[in-house]
C-alpha positions, -999 to +999 in steps of 0.1 A: +656+429-906+675+403-925+657+373-939+680+349-921+671+363-887+634+361-895+638+324-905+655+317-872+627+333-852+601+312-871+621+280-865+623+288-828+586+294-826+579+261-844+602+243-819+584+258-790+550+248-804+562+213-811+575+210-776+543+223-761+523+198-781+547+170-772+547+174-734+516+174-711+512+173-673+483+154-657+474+166-621+467+142-593+432+125-591+427+133-628+430+114-660+433+124-696+420+105-726+444+107-756+434+101-792+458+095-820+445+106-854+410+107-840+411+073-824+414+063-787+451+057-779+455+056-742+446+072-708+473+093-692+479+089-655+489+117-632+524+131-640+544+142-670+536+125-703+550+129-739+527+131-769+534+129-807+529+164-819+501+169-844+492+132-841+481+127-805+456+150-788+439+151-754+402+144-759+390+150-723+402+155-688+383+134-663+381+141-625+386+108-607+374+121-573+339+113-558+315+139-571+282+152-557+254+162-580+222+178-568+192+176-591+164+201-589+130+191-576+111+167-599+073+164-599+063+129-589+027+116-585+022+092-556-002+062-555-029+083-539-028+108-568-009+135-550+018+155-569+049+161-548+083+176-556+113+155-548+149+167-551+177+142-549+215+142-544+237+116-561+272+107-549+292+090-577+328+084-590+344+078-624+361+045-624+369+042-661+377+075-680+375+059-714+339+046-708+329+080-693+341+097-725+330+071-751+302+053-733+278+083-731+279+118-744+271+135-711+270+112-681+258+140-658+227+146-679+221+109-683+224+103-646+199+131-639+173+117-663+178+082-650+174+094-615+141+112-624+126+082-641+136+057-614+123+080-587+089+082-604+087+045-607+096+039-570+075+067-555+046+060-578+039+028-559+037+045-525+012+068-510+022+102-495+026+089-460+047+059-472+069+083-493+074+106-463+083+078-439+101+054-464+130+075-475+156+048-466+138+023-489+136+048-517+173+057-514+183+020-515+162+013-546+176+044-564+212+035-557+208-001-569+191+010-602+216+038-608+247+017-599+236-011-622+227+012-651+258+035-649+283+007-648+288+006-686+294+044-684+324+039-662+307+053-631+301+040-596+272+054-577+281+054-540+247+065-525+216+085-533+199+108-508+165+125-510+168+161-499+132+170-495+097+159-504+074+189-509+037+181-510+012+207-523+003+236-499-032+223-493-018+189-484+007+206-461-021+225-444-041+193-440-010+176-426-004+204-402-040+201-390-036+164-387-004+167-367-021+194-345-051+172-340-028+143-332-008+163-307-041+176-291-052+140-289-020+129-273-023+159-249-059+149-240-048+112-235-019+122-213-041+145-193-067+118-189-040+093-180-027+118-154-062+122-139-066+085-139-033+079-122-042+107-097-076+091-091-060+057-086-034+071-062-061+089-043-083+058-042-053+038-029-047+064-003-083+064+008-083+026+008-052+025+030-067+052+053-100+033+055-081+001+063-060+019+090-092+035+104-110+001+105-079-015+122-079+014+147-116+010+154-112-027+156-084-024+181-103+002+201-134-020+202-112-050+213-096-028+240-130-014+251-145-049+252-115-062+271-117-032+295-154-039+300-147-076+305-120-068+331-143-042+348-171-068+350-147-094+363-134-071+389-169-059+399-180-095+401-150-104+422-157-074+444-194-084+448-183-119+456-158-107+481-185-085+497-210-113+498-183-135+513-175-109+539-212-103+546-216-141+551-186-140+574-202-111+593-235-129+596-217-160+608-198-139+634-231-122+644-248-156+648-218-168+667-220-138+690-257-141+696-253-178+704-224-169+727-245-142+744-274-166+749-250-192+762-235-167+786-269-154+798-282-189+806-318-182+795-346-198+815-383-203+810-391-167+821-369-152+794-385-173+768-419-162+780-408-126+777-397-132+742-430-149+735-449-118+747-428-095+724-436-117+695-474-114+700-477-078+687-459-088+655-486-114+650-513-088+652-497-064+627-511-060+592-543-046+578-556-080+567-557-094+603-594-092+612-593-116+641-567-123+668-568-156+686-551-156+719-532-189+725-540-210+754-505-206+768-510-169+771-522-171+808-493-193+817-469-169+800-484-141+821-479-161+852-443-168+843-438-131+836-453-122+870-429-146+887-400-131+868-411-097+880-408-109+916-444-111+925-440-143+945-403-143+955-398-106+957-369-106+933-369-098+896-351-116+870-335-083+859-318-080+893-282-091+888-257-094+916-228-070+913-194-084+908-164-078+929-150-050+908-183-031+905-194-045+872-225-065+865-224-102+871-222-129+846-194-146+829-170-126+809-163-138+774-145-114+751-155-113+715-126-118+691-132-096+661-097-098+646-108-122+618-142-107+610-130-088+579-104-113+568-108-124+532-090-151+512-094-131+480-063-113+466-063-076+462-077-062+430-043-048+419-027-083+424-053-101+403-042-112+368-069-092+351-054-059+363-020-068+348-032-076+313-013-055+288-028-041+256-006-062+234-014-096+250-051-104+258-056-136+276-090-153+280-080-174+310-100-166+341-081-155+372-073-181+397-090-168+428-099-192+457-136-196+458-153-191+492-168-221+510-205-227+504-231-213+529-240-248+541-204-254+551-203-221+569-235-228+587-223-262+597-190-247+610-209-221+630-231-247+645-201-269+653-181-240+668-208-217+682-228-218+715-253-242+699-226-269+701-227-267+739-247-297+753-260-276+782-274-250+759-290-277+737-306-294+768-318-261+781-334-252+747-349-287+745-362-283+781-377-250+773-394-264+742-407-294+762-420-274+793-451-260+777-462-294+765-455-308+799-475-281+817-503-284+792 
């Protein structure tokens, strides 16, 4: 090969190398830090950029997207002297590539160590239960410390999350037992609360049942008392009506007797006969040891003999027959149409029989009261045969004859 051709090839290769060193392409969401003769020159933005060959060089390529870094579990001692393992996740973004390159040698390692030390400081003031339940507070404190510390590094910490807190196995066993005991306690409490609620409900039902039973017994007692009251009122009304009818009957009987006596026109002989019938009644009784015959006994016998027809030949029992064949004597029919009349209303028409169960009235029924016995006796005397002047004179004469004869 000729020397000239070799020289051309070498020159072409040099041109290609120079061009490769002079042109660089920066991808999107990335930045390149350029040094010129070992000193920071500029930061290249995404796109095509031209460098001075053999003078400028790219020191580092920085990813400008938000990055996620997960750190392994770190041993941390809590305030109650328990060692737990806590692993964290940090979300950050590079805001200044120059500071990220020149501010710290390795910002990932520095962030990891800073997170570990800050986590120990924060969790060291909490007990195990506080650390387990206070993750939000721990995350907030870690983010504030990291964001404030990594600012000179050209970093922005978006948030910090604790992935897990792993206590020792013995502590986990104790916690499981505590949780089991707590659940058993809650189950017992809920069961007791259920029994209590059931007992309360049963007691309320029994109370309502007792109240309803008492109301039923009260209503039944009221109805029974009212029925007994109405029954007694009706029996009393019946007895009163019976007594009133009996009094009316007795009045009619006395009226009939007086009328019969008036129609028979009794004389002295009849009275003497009645007197003789009364004498055996005087002698009745075991206590009567002595019987005194009245002085009028002989005169009564004489009157009885005259009545028998000893002197006149005609007895007082002989009655002249009437024209139609019946015995003599005046005819007076006895009117019995009003004997059983009563001014009392029927039992079904009385107010007590119409009382309903829902309305109980204490007012007494308005029943016309019968006239007193004295008024009835006076009415009988005024309207009976005793009111006849002839009968009164005859009775007075009969009463006066024995005294006159004596």
